[in-house]
C-alpha positions as YAML, in Angstrom:
chain: A
units: angstrom
residues:
- id: 1
  name: UNK
  ca: [139.66, -16.03, 25.33]
- id: 2
  name: UNK
  ca: [137.40, -18.76, 26.61]
- id: 3
  name: UNK
  ca: [135.71, -16.16, 28.76]
- id: 4
  name: UNK
  ca: [135.08, -13.80, 25.97]
- id: 5
  name: UNK
  ca: [133.62, -16.47, 23.71]
- id: 6
  name: UNK
  ca: [131.35, -17.45, 26.68]
- id: 7
  name: UNK
  ca: [130.21, -13.89, 27.12]
- id: 8
  name: UNK
  ca: [129.40, -13.66, 23.48]
- id: 9
  name: UNK
  ca: [127.42, -16.78, 23.70]
- id: 10
  name: UNK
  ca: [125.37, -15.42, 26.56]
- id: 11
  name: UNK
  ca: [124.83, -12.22, 24.67]
- id: 12
  name: UNK
  ca: [123.47, -13.99, 21.74]
- id: 13
  name: UNK
  ca: [121.13, -15.99, 23.88]
- id: 14
  name: UNK
  ca: [119.99, -12.72, 25.60]
- id: 15
  name: UNK
  ca: [119.19, -11.10, 22.30]
- id: 16
  name: UNK
  ca: [117.25, -14.24, 21.07]
- id: 17
  name: UNK
  ca: [115.25, -14.16, 24.32]
- id: 18
  name: UNK
  ca: [114.55, -10.38, 23.92]
- id: 19
  name: UNK
  ca: [113.49, -11.04, 20.29]
- id: 20
  name: UNK
  ca: [111.02, -13.56, 21.50]
- id: 21
  name: UNK
  ca: [109.63, -11.19, 24.18]
- id: 22
  name: UNK
  ca: [110.31, -13.29, 27.19]
- id: 23
  name: UNK
  ca: [113.10, -11.76, 29.30]
- id: 24
  name: UNK
  ca: [112.06, -13.68, 32.40]
- id: 25
  name: UNK
  ca: [113.00, -16.88, 30.97]
- id: 26
  name: UNK
  ca: [116.52, -15.69, 30.34]
- id: 27
  name: UNK
  ca: [117.39, -15.20, 33.97]
- id: 28
  name: UNK
  ca: [117.16, -18.74, 35.06]
- id: 29
  name: UNK
  ca: [119.05, -19.86, 31.95]
- id: 30
  name: UNK
  ca: [121.78, -17.32, 32.65]
- id: 31
  name: UNK
  ca: [121.97, -18.36, 36.33]
- id: 32
  name: UNK
  ca: [122.37, -21.93, 35.41]
- id: 33
  name: UNK
  ca: [125.23, -21.29, 32.84]
- id: 34
  name: UNK
  ca: [127.10, -18.47, 34.55]
- id: 35
  name: UNK
  ca: [127.56, -16.93, 37.80]
- id: 36
  name: UNK
  ca: [125.03, -13.97, 38.47]
- id: 37
  name: UNK
  ca: [127.79, -11.77, 39.91]
- id: 38
  name: UNK
  ca: [130.03, -12.24, 36.94]
- id: 39
  name: UNK
  ca: [126.98, -11.37, 34.63]
- id: 40
  name: UNK
  ca: [126.24, -8.18, 36.57]
- id: 41
  name: UNK
  ca: [129.86, -6.97, 36.08]
- id: 42
  name: UNK
  ca: [129.54, -7.06, 32.29]
- id: 43
  name: UNK
  ca: [128.38, -3.77, 30.69]
- id: 44
  name: UNK
  ca: [126.83, -5.45, 27.70]
- id: 45
  name: UNK
  ca: [124.37, -7.46, 29.93]
- id: 46
  name: UNK
  ca: [123.23, -4.16, 31.69]
- id: 47
  name: UNK
  ca: [122.44, -2.62, 28.23]
- id: 48
  name: UNK
  ca: [120.37, -5.70, 27.27]
- id: 49
  name: UNK
  ca: [118.39, -5.63, 30.53]
- id: 50
  name: UNK
  ca: [117.83, -1.81, 30.17]
- id: 51
  name: UNK
  ca: [116.52, -2.33, 26.66]
- id: 52
  name: UNK
  ca: [114.12, -5.01, 28.11]
- id: 53
  name: UNK
  ca: [113.02, -2.78, 30.87]
- id: 54
  name: UNK
  ca: [112.30, 0.17, 28.57]
- id: 55
  name: UNK
  ca: [109.79, -1.87, 26.78]
- id: 56
  name: UNK
  ca: [111.15, -2.63, 23.42]
- id: 57
  name: UNK
  ca: [108.85, -5.54, 22.83]
- id: 58
  name: UNK
  ca: [107.43, -6.66, 19.62]
- id: 59
  name: UNK
  ca: [104.30, -8.36, 21.05]
- id: 60
  name: UNK
  ca: [101.48, -5.88, 21.92]
- id: 61
  name: UNK
  ca: [98.51, -6.57, 24.19]
- id: 62
  name: UNK
  ca: [95.17, -6.57, 22.13]
- id: 63
  name: UNK
  ca: [92.81, -3.66, 22.73]
- id: 64
  name: UNK
  ca: [89.23, -4.16, 23.81]
- id: 65
  name: UNK
  ca: [86.42, -4.22, 21.11]
- id: 66
  name: UNK
  ca: [84.93, -0.95, 22.28]
- id: 67
  name: UNK
  ca: [88.21, 0.86, 21.91]
- id: 68
  name: UNK
  ca: [88.86, -0.67, 18.58]
- id: 69
  name: UNK
  ca: [85.52, 0.52, 17.33]
- id: 70
  name: UNK
  ca: [86.14, 4.12, 18.50]
- id: 71
  name: UNK
  ca: [89.58, 4.09, 16.93]
- id: 72
  name: UNK
  ca: [88.13, 2.79, 13.57]
- id: 73
  name: UNK
  ca: [85.36, 5.59, 13.77]
- id: 74
  name: UNK
  ca: [87.96, 8.29, 14.24]
- id: 75
  name: UNK
  ca: [89.97, 7.04, 11.24]
- id: 76
  name: UNK
  ca: [86.79, 6.83, 8.98]
- id: 77
  name: UNK
  ca: [85.60, 10.36, 9.86]
- id: 78
  name: UNK
  ca: [88.02, 12.26, 7.63]
- id: 79
  name: UNK
  ca: [87.08, 10.15, 4.64]
- id: 80
  name: UNK
  ca: [83.39, 10.74, 5.05]
- id: 81
  name: UNK
  ca: [84.00, 14.54, 5.40]
- id: 82
  name: UNK
  ca: [85.69, 14.39, 1.99]
- id: 83
  name: UNK
  ca: [82.49, 13.23, 0.29]
- id: 84
  name: UNK
  ca: [80.08, 15.54, 2.11]
- id: 85
  name: UNK
  ca: [77.99, 18.24, 0.25]
- id: 86
  name: UNK
  ca: [79.56, 21.67, -0.02]
- id: 87
  name: UNK
  ca: [77.82, 24.69, -1.22]
- id: 88
  name: UNK
  ca: [79.08, 26.25, -4.43]
- id: 89
  name: UNK
  ca: [81.08, 23.10, -5.10]
- id: 90
  name: UNK
  ca: [78.38, 20.67, -6.01]
- id: 91
  name: UNK
  ca: [76.24, 21.40, -9.17]
- id: 92
  name: UNK
  ca: [72.54, 20.97, -8.51]
- id: 93
  name: UNK
  ca: [69.57, 21.31, -10.88]
- id: 94
  name: UNK
  ca: [68.75, 20.28, -14.36]
- id: 95
  name: UNK
  ca: [69.10, 21.99, -17.83]
- id: 96
  name: UNK
  ca: [66.09, 19.93, -19.16]
- id: 97
  name: UNK
  ca: [62.55, 21.05, -18.39]
- id: 98
  name: UNK
  ca: [61.10, 17.59, -18.42]
- id: 99
  name: UNK
  ca: [63.77, 16.30, -16.04]
- id: 100
  name: UNK
  ca: [62.91, 17.63, -12.60]
- id: 101
  name: UNK
  ca: [65.38, 17.78, -9.72]
- id: 102
  name: UNK
  ca: [65.27, 18.41, -6.04]
- id: 103
  name: UNK
  ca: [65.48, 22.01, -4.84]
- id: 104
  name: UNK
  ca: [64.93, 23.53, -8.29]
- id: 105
  name: UNK
  ca: [64.27, 27.14, -7.19]
- id: 106
  name: UNK
  ca: [67.64, 27.22, -5.45]
- id: 107
  name: UNK
  ca: [69.60, 25.00, -7.91]
- id: 108
  name: UNK
  ca: [72.57, 26.20, -9.96]
- id: 109
  name: UNK
  ca: [71.54, 24.57, -13.22]
- id: 110
  name: UNK
  ca: [68.09, 25.76, -14.32]
- id: 111
  name: UNK
  ca: [65.92, 24.83, -17.25]
- id: 112
  name: UNK
  ca: [63.99, 27.29, -19.39]
- id: 113
  name: UNK
  ca: [60.94, 26.73, -17.35]
- id: 114
  name: UNK
  ca: [62.63, 27.67, -14.18]
- id: 115
  name: UNK
  ca: [64.07, 30.77, -15.90]
- id: 116
  name: UNK
  ca: [60.59, 31.68, -16.82]
- id: 117
  name: UNK
  ca: [59.24, 31.19, -13.29]
- id: 118
  name: UNK
  ca: [62.15, 33.30, -11.98]
- id: 119
  name: UNK
  ca: [61.45, 36.16, -14.40]
- id: 120
  name: UNK
  ca: [57.70, 36.00, -13.39]
- id: 121
  name: UNK
  ca: [58.66, 36.24, -9.71]
- id: 122
  name: UNK
  ca: [60.93, 39.06, -10.44]
- id: 123
  name: UNK
  ca: [58.37, 40.95, -12.45]
- id: 124
  name: UNK
  ca: [55.87, 40.55, -9.60]
- id: 125
  name: UNK
  ca: [58.40, 41.77, -7.05]
- id: 126
  name: UNK
  ca: [59.33, 44.84, -8.99]
- id: 127
  name: UNK
  ca: [55.67, 45.64, -9.67]
- id: 128
  name: UNK
  ca: [54.80, 45.25, -6.16]
- id: 129
  name: UNK
  ca: [57.71, 47.53, -5.07]
- id: 130
  name: UNK
  ca: [56.75, 50.17, -7.58]
- id: 131
  name: UNK
  ca: [53.14, 50.05, -6.43]
- id: 132
  name: UNK
  ca: [54.14, 50.45, -2.81]
- id: 133
  name: UNK
  ca: [56.44, 53.49, -3.80]
- id: 134
  name: UNK
  ca: [53.67, 55.07, -5.90]
- id: 135
  name: UNK
  ca: [51.13, 54.62, -3.07]
- id: 136
  name: UNK
  ca: [53.52, 56.29, -0.59]
- id: 137
  name: UNK
  ca: [54.09, 59.18, -2.99]
- id: 138
  name: UNK
  ca: [50.40, 59.64, -3.45]
- id: 139
  name: UNK
  ca: [49.81, 59.54, 0.28]
- id: 140
  name: UNK
  ca: [52.49, 62.29, 0.80]
- id: 141
  name: UNK
  ca: [51.18, 64.40, -2.00]
- id: 142
  name: UNK
  ca: [47.63, 64.11, -0.69]
- id: 143
  name: UNK
  ca: [48.76, 65.05, 2.76]
- id: 144
  name: UNK
  ca: [50.67, 68.04, 1.50]
- id: 145
  name: UNK
  ca: [47.71, 69.09, -0.59]
- id: 146
  name: UNK
  ca: [45.27, 68.98, 2.28]
- id: 147
  name: UNK
  ca: [47.31, 70.02, 5.32]
- id: 148
  name: UNK
  ca: [46.56, 73.37, 6.95]
- id: 149
  name: UNK
  ca: [50.12, 74.48, 7.99]
- id: 150
  name: UNK
  ca: [49.27, 78.23, 7.49]
- id: 151
  name: UNK
  ca: [45.53, 79.31, 7.41]
- id: 152
  name: UNK
  ca: [44.73, 82.35, 5.18]
- id: 153
  name: UNK
  ca: [41.71, 84.27, 6.47]
- id: 154
  name: UNK
  ca: [39.03, 85.36, 4.06]
- id: 155
  name: UNK
  ca: [35.44, 86.82, 4.41]
- id: 156
  name: UNK
  ca: [33.61, 89.97, 4.93]
- id: 157
  name: UNK
  ca: [36.39, 91.58, 7.10]
- id: 158
  name: UNK
  ca: [38.78, 94.30, 6.45]
- id: 159
  name: UNK
  ca: [41.30, 94.03, 9.23]
- id: 160
  name: UNK
  ca: [42.51, 91.91, 12.13]
- id: 161
  name: UNK
  ca: [43.54, 89.03, 9.88]
- id: 162
  name: UNK
  ca: [46.49, 88.11, 12.08]
- id: 163
  name: UNK
  ca: [44.20, 88.03, 15.11]
- id: 164
  name: UNK
  ca: [41.93, 85.37, 13.61]
- id: 165
  name: UNK
  ca: [44.96, 83.50, 12.09]
- id: 166
  name: UNK
  ca: [46.55, 83.21, 15.66]
- id: 167
  name: UNK
  ca: [43.18, 81.98, 17.12]
- id: 168
  name: UNK
  ca: [42.72, 79.29, 14.39]
- id: 169
  name: UNK
  ca: [46.36, 78.07, 14.81]
- id: 170
  name: UNK
  ca: [45.74, 77.65, 18.60]
- id: 171
  name: UNK
  ca: [42.63, 75.73, 17.71]
- id: 172
  name: UNK
  ca: [44.44, 73.41, 15.25]
- id: 173
  name: UNK
  ca: [47.30, 72.97, 17.77]
- id: 174
  name: UNK
  ca: [44.65, 71.60, 20.27]
- id: 175
  name: UNK
  ca: [43.08, 69.43, 17.49]
- id: 176
  name: UNK
  ca: [46.05, 68.28, 15.42]
- id: 177
  name: UNK
  ca: [43.89, 65.80, 13.31]
- id: 178
  name: UNK
  ca: [41.74, 68.61, 12.02]
- id: 179
  name: UNK
  ca: [44.83, 70.12, 10.27]
- id: 180
  name: UNK
  ca: [43.58, 68.37, 7.18]
- id: 181
  name: UNK
  ca: [40.88, 70.16, 5.20]
- id: 182
  name: UNK
  ca: [38.74, 67.10, 4.95]
- id: 183
  name: UNK
  ca: [38.71, 66.62, 8.73]
- id: 184
  name: UNK
  ca: [38.13, 70.24, 9.78]
- id: 185
  name: UNK
  ca: [35.05, 70.66, 11.89]
- id: 186
  name: UNK
  ca: [33.88, 74.30, 11.04]
- id: 187
  name: UNK
  ca: [31.00, 74.26, 13.55]
- id: 188
  name: UNK
  ca: [33.42, 73.46, 16.35]
- id: 189
  name: UNK
  ca: [35.90, 75.97, 15.04]
- id: 190
  name: UNK
  ca: [33.36, 78.72, 14.99]
- id: 191
  name: UNK
  ca: [32.24, 77.92, 18.54]
- id: 192
  name: UNK
  ca: [35.83, 78.06, 19.69]
- id: 193
  name: UNK
  ca: [36.38, 81.39, 18.10]
- id: 194
  name: UNK
  ca: [33.16, 82.86, 19.67]
- id: 195
  name: UNK
  ca: [34.30, 81.77, 23.18]
- id: 196
  name: UNK
  ca: [37.92, 82.94, 22.72]
- id: 197
  name: UNK
  ca: [37.45, 86.77, 22.43]
- id: 198
  name: UNK
  ca: [36.04, 86.60, 18.90]
- id: 199
  name: UNK
  ca: [32.23, 86.78, 19.37]
- id: 200
  name: UNK
  ca: [31.82, 88.71, 16.19]
- id: 201
  name: UNK
  ca: [32.33, 85.47, 14.08]
- id: 202
  name: UNK
  ca: [28.99, 84.15, 13.09]
- id: 203
  name: UNK
  ca: [30.26, 81.04, 11.36]
- id: 204
  name: UNK
  ca: [33.09, 79.31, 9.52]
- id: 205
  name: UNK
  ca: [32.19, 78.32, 5.93]
- id: 206
  name: UNK
  ca: [32.78, 74.71, 5.26]
- id: 207
  name: UNK
  ca: [34.20, 75.42, 1.79]
- id: 208
  name: UNK
  ca: [37.94, 75.60, 2.51]
- id: 209
  name: UNK
  ca: [40.33, 75.91, -0.46]
- id: 210
  name: UNK
  ca: [43.92, 75.37, -1.16]
- id: 211
  name: UNK
  ca: [46.10, 78.56, -1.33]
- id: 212
  name: UNK
  ca: [49.43, 77.00, -2.00]
- id: 213
  name: UNK
  ca: [51.62, 74.18, -0.61]
- id: 214
  name: UNK
  ca: [50.59, 73.90, 3.05]
- id: 215
  name: UNK
  ca: [48.29, 76.95, 2.88]
- id: 216
  name: UNK
  ca: [44.49, 76.86, 3.05]
- id: 217
  name: UNK
  ca: [41.82, 79.53, 2.78]
- id: 218
  name: UNK
  ca: [39.43, 79.67, 5.69]
- id: 219
  name: UNK
  ca: [36.41, 81.83, 5.13]
- id: 220
  name: UNK
  ca: [34.80, 83.55, 8.14]
- id: 221
  name: UNK
  ca: [31.18, 84.88, 8.16]
- id: 222
  name: UNK
  ca: [31.15, 87.98, 10.43]
- id: 223
  name: UNK
  ca: [28.09, 89.35, 12.39]
- id: 224
  name: UNK
  ca: [26.29, 92.35, 10.96]
- id: 225
  name: UNK
  ca: [25.70, 94.96, 13.67]
- id: 226
  name: UNK
  ca: [22.11, 96.23, 14.02]
- id: 227
  name: UNK
  ca: [22.62, 98.46, 17.11]
- id: 228
  name: UNK
  ca: [25.56, 100.55, 18.22]
- id: 229
  name: UNK
  ca: [26.02, 101.86, 21.79]
- id: 230
  name: UNK
  ca: [28.75, 104.09, 22.90]
- id: 231
  name: UNK
  ca: [29.85, 103.34, 26.58]
- id: 232
  name: UNK
  ca: [33.02, 104.88, 28.03]
- id: 233
  name: UNK
  ca: [34.27, 105.79, 24.67]
- id: 234
  name: UNK
  ca: [33.89, 102.21, 23.50]
- id: 235
  name: UNK
  ca: [31.42, 101.06, 20.92]
- id: 236
  name: UNK
  ca: [29.34, 98.03, 21.60]
- id: 237
  name: UNK
  ca: [27.55, 96.46, 18.67]
- id: 238
  name: UNK
  ca: [24.62, 94.17, 18.71]
- id: 239
  name: UNK
  ca: [23.09, 91.96, 15.81]
- id: 240
  name: UNK
  ca: [19.56, 90.93, 15.29]
- id: 241
  name: UNK
  ca: [19.94, 87.69, 17.12]
- id: 242
  name: UNK
  ca: [21.08, 89.44, 20.35]
- id: 243
  name: UNK
  ca: [24.78, 88.75, 20.19]
- id: 244
  name: UNK
  ca: [26.97, 91.61, 21.51]
- id: 245
  name: UNK
  ca: [30.53, 92.25, 20.20]
- id: 246
  name: UNK
  ca: [33.13, 94.93, 19.97]
- id: 247
  name: UNK
  ca: [34.52, 94.57, 16.61]
- id: 248
  name: UNK
  ca: [32.11, 95.18, 13.68]
- id: 249
  name: UNK
  ca: [32.78, 95.01, 9.92]
- id: 250
  name: UNK
  ca: [30.70, 96.58, 7.26]
- id: 251
  name: UNK
  ca: [28.58, 99.75, 7.36]
- id: 252
  name: UNK
  ca: [27.81, 101.53, 10.61]
- id: 253
  name: UNK
  ca: [24.24, 100.60, 12.01]
- id: 254
  name: UNK
  ca: [21.76, 103.42, 11.86]
- id: 255
  name: UNK
  ca: [20.16, 102.55, 15.17]
- id: 256
  name: UNK
  ca: [21.96, 104.09, 18.09]
- id: 257
  name: UNK
  ca: [21.22, 103.72, 21.83]
- id: 258
  name: UNK
  ca: [20.70, 106.96, 23.71]
- id: 259
  name: UNK
  ca: [21.56, 106.80, 27.39]
- id: 260
  name: UNK
  ca: [19.28, 109.07, 29.48]
- id: 261
  name: UNK
  ca: [19.35, 106.92, 32.59]
- id: 262
  name: UNK
  ca: [21.76, 109.19, 34.45]
- id: 263
  name: UNK
  ca: [23.62, 106.39, 36.10]
- id: 264
  name: UNK
  ca: [27.26, 106.86, 36.79]
- id: 265
  name: UNK
  ca: [30.02, 105.37, 34.71]
- id: 266
  name: UNK
  ca: [30.60, 102.41, 36.88]
- id: 267
  name: UNK
  ca: [26.97, 101.43, 36.96]
- id: 268
  name: UNK
  ca: [26.64, 102.23, 33.38]
- id: 269
  name: UNK
  ca: [28.97, 99.45, 32.68]
- id: 270
  name: UNK
  ca: [26.78, 96.98, 34.51]
- id: 271
  name: UNK
  ca: [23.77, 98.23, 32.45]
- id: 272
  name: UNK
  ca: [25.61, 97.72, 29.24]
- id: 273
  name: UNK
  ca: [26.00, 93.94, 29.78]
- id: 274
  name: UNK
  ca: [25.77, 91.32, 27.06]
- id: 275
  name: UNK
  ca: [22.34, 90.22, 28.35]
- id: 276
  name: UNK
  ca: [20.96, 93.86, 28.05]
- id: 277
  name: UNK
  ca: [22.59, 94.30, 24.62]
- id: 278
  name: UNK
  ca: [21.22, 90.99, 23.47]
- id: 279
  name: UNK
  ca: [17.77, 92.09, 24.52]
- id: 280
  name: UNK
  ca: [18.05, 95.26, 22.49]
- id: 281
  name: UNK
  ca: [19.22, 93.29, 19.38]
- id: 282
  name: UNK
  ca: [16.35, 90.77, 19.80]
- id: 283
  name: UNK
  ca: [13.83, 93.58, 19.84]
- id: 284
  name: UNK
  ca: [15.27, 95.05, 16.62]
- id: 285
  name: UNK
  ca: [15.17, 91.65, 14.94]
- id: 286
  name: UNK
  ca: [11.67, 90.84, 16.32]
- id: 287
  name: UNK
  ca: [9.88, 94.08, 15.11]
- id: 288
  name: UNK
  ca: [11.28, 93.55, 11.52]
- id: 289
  name: UNK
  ca: [9.08, 90.49, 11.16]
- id: 290
  name: UNK
  ca: [6.03, 92.77, 11.83]
- id: 291
  name: UNK
  ca: [7.04, 95.33, 9.12]
- id: 292
  name: UNK
  ca: [8.35, 97.78, 11.78]
- id: 293
  name: UNK
  ca: [11.69, 99.62, 11.49]
- id: 294
  name: UNK
  ca: [13.49, 100.78, 14.73]
- id: 295
  name: UNK
  ca: [14.64, 104.41, 14.53]
- id: 296
  name: UNK
  ca: [16.01, 105.09, 18.00]
- id: 297
  name: UNK
  ca: [16.37, 103.36, 21.36]
- id: 298
  name: UNK
  ca: [16.44, 105.29, 24.61]
- id: 299
  name: UNK
  ca: [17.29, 104.34, 28.15]
- id: 300
  name: UNK
  ca: [14.77, 106.24, 30.35]
- id: 301
  name: UNK
  ca: [15.84, 108.13, 33.40]
- id: 302
  name: UNK
  ca: [15.95, 106.31, 36.74]
- id: 303
  name: UNK
  ca: [15.72, 102.74, 35.50]
- id: 304
  name: UNK
  ca: [17.80, 99.97, 34.08]
- id: 305
  name: UNK
  ca: [15.08, 97.35, 33.41]
- id: 306
  name: UNK
  ca: [13.20, 98.93, 30.47]
- id: 307
  name: UNK
  ca: [13.88, 100.80, 27.20]
- id: 308
  name: UNK
  ca: [11.92, 103.18, 24.96]
- id: 309
  name: UNK
  ca: [11.89, 102.25, 21.27]
- id: 310
  name: UNK
  ca: [11.08, 104.83, 18.48]
- id: 311
  name: UNK
  ca: [9.76, 103.44, 15.17]
- id: 312
  name: UNK
  ca: [9.90, 105.03, 11.76]
- id: 313
  name: UNK
  ca: [6.50, 106.54, 11.12]
- id: 314
  name: UNK
  ca: [5.23, 106.32, 14.64]
- id: 315
  name: UNK
  ca: [5.22, 109.55, 16.62]
- id: 316
  name: UNK
  ca: [5.30, 108.05, 20.16]
- id: 317
  name: UNK
  ca: [7.65, 105.62, 21.91]
- id: 318
  name: UNK
  ca: [6.91, 102.10, 22.99]
- id: 319
  name: UNK
  ca: [8.02, 100.85, 26.40]
- id: 320
  name: UNK
  ca: [9.73, 97.41, 26.49]
- id: 321
  name: UNK
  ca: [10.70, 95.44, 29.55]
- id: 322
  name: UNK
  ca: [13.87, 93.44, 29.90]
- id: 323
  name: UNK
  ca: [12.01, 90.87, 32.07]
- id: 324
  name: UNK
  ca: [9.71, 89.83, 29.31]
- id: 325
  name: UNK
  ca: [10.25, 88.10, 26.08]
- id: 326
  name: UNK
  ca: [11.30, 90.45, 23.29]
- id: 327
  name: UNK
  ca: [9.29, 88.54, 20.68]
- id: 328
  name: UNK
  ca: [5.99, 88.67, 22.58]
- id: 329
  name: UNK
  ca: [6.39, 92.41, 23.35]
- id: 330
  name: UNK
  ca: [7.14, 93.15, 19.72]
- id: 331
  name: UNK
  ca: [3.98, 91.27, 18.71]
- id: 332
  name: UNK
  ca: [1.84, 93.18, 21.23]
- id: 333
  name: UNK
  ca: [3.38, 96.48, 20.06]
- id: 334
  name: UNK
  ca: [2.62, 95.76, 16.45]
- id: 335
  name: UNK
  ca: [-1.02, 94.96, 17.26]
- id: 336
  name: UNK
  ca: [-1.46, 98.11, 19.40]
- id: 337
  name: UNK
  ca: [0.23, 100.36, 16.78]
- id: 338
  name: UNK
  ca: [-2.19, 99.10, 14.09]
- id: 339
  name: UNK
  ca: [-5.23, 99.61, 16.48]
- id: 340
  name: UNK
  ca: [-4.20, 103.12, 17.39]
- id: 341
  name: UNK
  ca: [-3.59, 104.09, 13.67]
- id: 342
  name: UNK
  ca: [-7.02, 102.62, 12.68]
- id: 343
  name: UNK
  ca: [-8.73, 104.79, 15.42]
- id: 344
  name: UNK
  ca: [-6.53, 107.88, 14.70]
- id: 345
  name: UNK
  ca: [-5.21, 107.95, 18.26]
- id: 346
  name: UNK
  ca: [-1.89, 109.52, 19.01]
- id: 347
  name: UNK
  ca: [-0.80, 108.73, 22.64]
- id: 348
  name: UNK
  ca: [2.10, 110.16, 24.56]
- id: 349
  name: UNK
  ca: [3.61, 106.62, 24.81]
- id: 350
  name: UNK
  ca: [2.63, 102.95, 24.48]
- id: 351
  name: UNK
  ca: [3.35, 100.24, 27.21]
- id: 352
  name: UNK
  ca: [3.54, 96.63, 26.25]
- id: 353
  name: UNK
  ca: [5.44, 95.37, 29.36]
- id: 354
  name: UNK
  ca: [2.41, 93.50, 30.68]
- id: 355
  name: UNK
  ca: [1.51, 90.19, 28.91]
- id: 356
  name: UNK
  ca: [-1.75, 90.37, 26.96]
- id: 357
  name: UNK
  ca: [-2.34, 94.02, 27.54]
- id: 358
  name: UNK
  ca: [-1.24, 97.37, 25.91]
- id: 359
  name: UNK
  ca: [-1.64, 100.53, 27.74]
- id: 360
  name: UNK
  ca: [-1.34, 104.04, 26.25]
- id: 361
  name: UNK
  ca: [-1.50, 107.46, 27.59]
...
C-alpha cells in the first residue's frame, strides 16, 4: 500500500509537469525521489512519457512576422471576394435624368434621357442597315439589267445569227468586264469580228438595248457588196472601200467580174486575192465620185496586174493598173472621158496606167 500511494504521488507530479510543458524538469525530481529502474517498470509512467514525446504541449512557438502577415492575408481574402462587384448582381445607373452615374450607356437603371439616346442610336442603326440592304439590292438589279449573258444579234442580216453570237461570246469571254452594256467597246468588238472570219461586219452600233433578263441586243452593220466575182464556184464580194468578204447580205451587186485571163484554177486563186479584190472595189467607189457608173470589169488575157473597166454610156473600156492608186487613175479616166466626149472621139480603149498621161487608140 505505501508503494501504491507513492506511485500515485509520482503520477500526479508527472501530470503537473506535463501540464506546465516542462517534461525535462520531471526526470531529476523523479530520480531523486524514486529509483529509475522502478519507474521504468511502471506502465503508467511509460504512458506519461509517450504522451510527452508525441507533442501534447500547450505552449506553441510564436511564428515569424512574415508568416503571420501571409496567414492574415489568406484569411482576409474570402471576406474581400464577398464584397467584390459581380455582373447582373449589382444595380448600376440612375432613374433620374439630372442625376448622372458612371457607365450610363451600359447601366441597368436608365433615365428617360438615356432611353431617348438608346432609341436614337437604334433608329440610326436600323436606318443604316436598311440603306446598305437597299444599296446592295440596287447594285444587283443594275448588274442584272446591264449584264450581257446572252447576246441577241440584230441588223441588216438574214442568216448566220448563231455564228455571230458565238463570235461575240468568245470576245466577251476574253474581255469579261465588257459583259456590261455600259462598258462594251463596240469599236474593238467590230475589229475582233473582222479579224476572226467575219470581215463582212462593217461596225457594231453603240446603241445596245436590253432584250430581257441577262439578254442584250447587239446591232451589227454589215458591208454592202459592190462587186461580185465567182471563183471556183465560190462567190467573192467587194464593197466600195475595197474590203473583200464571202458572206453578203442584201441585194446582189450588178457589177460582176469577167475572168478572161485564161490562167489555171490554181493561179486563179492567187489572182483573186484580197488585195486584188480590194483594188477593184476601190475603183468602183472612186469613179462614183466623178459621176461614173461601172457596168462591167474584165480581166484581160495574159495578165494579172491590170483590169478593163466598162462604164455606163461609154462605148470603150478603160485600162487600170493594180500598181497605181485607184483614186488617181479614176480621176485621170474621168478627165479623159470628158475630153474625148467633147471632141467626139470614140477610141478602141483608154489607158490611164501612167501617171499624168492618158493614152487612147
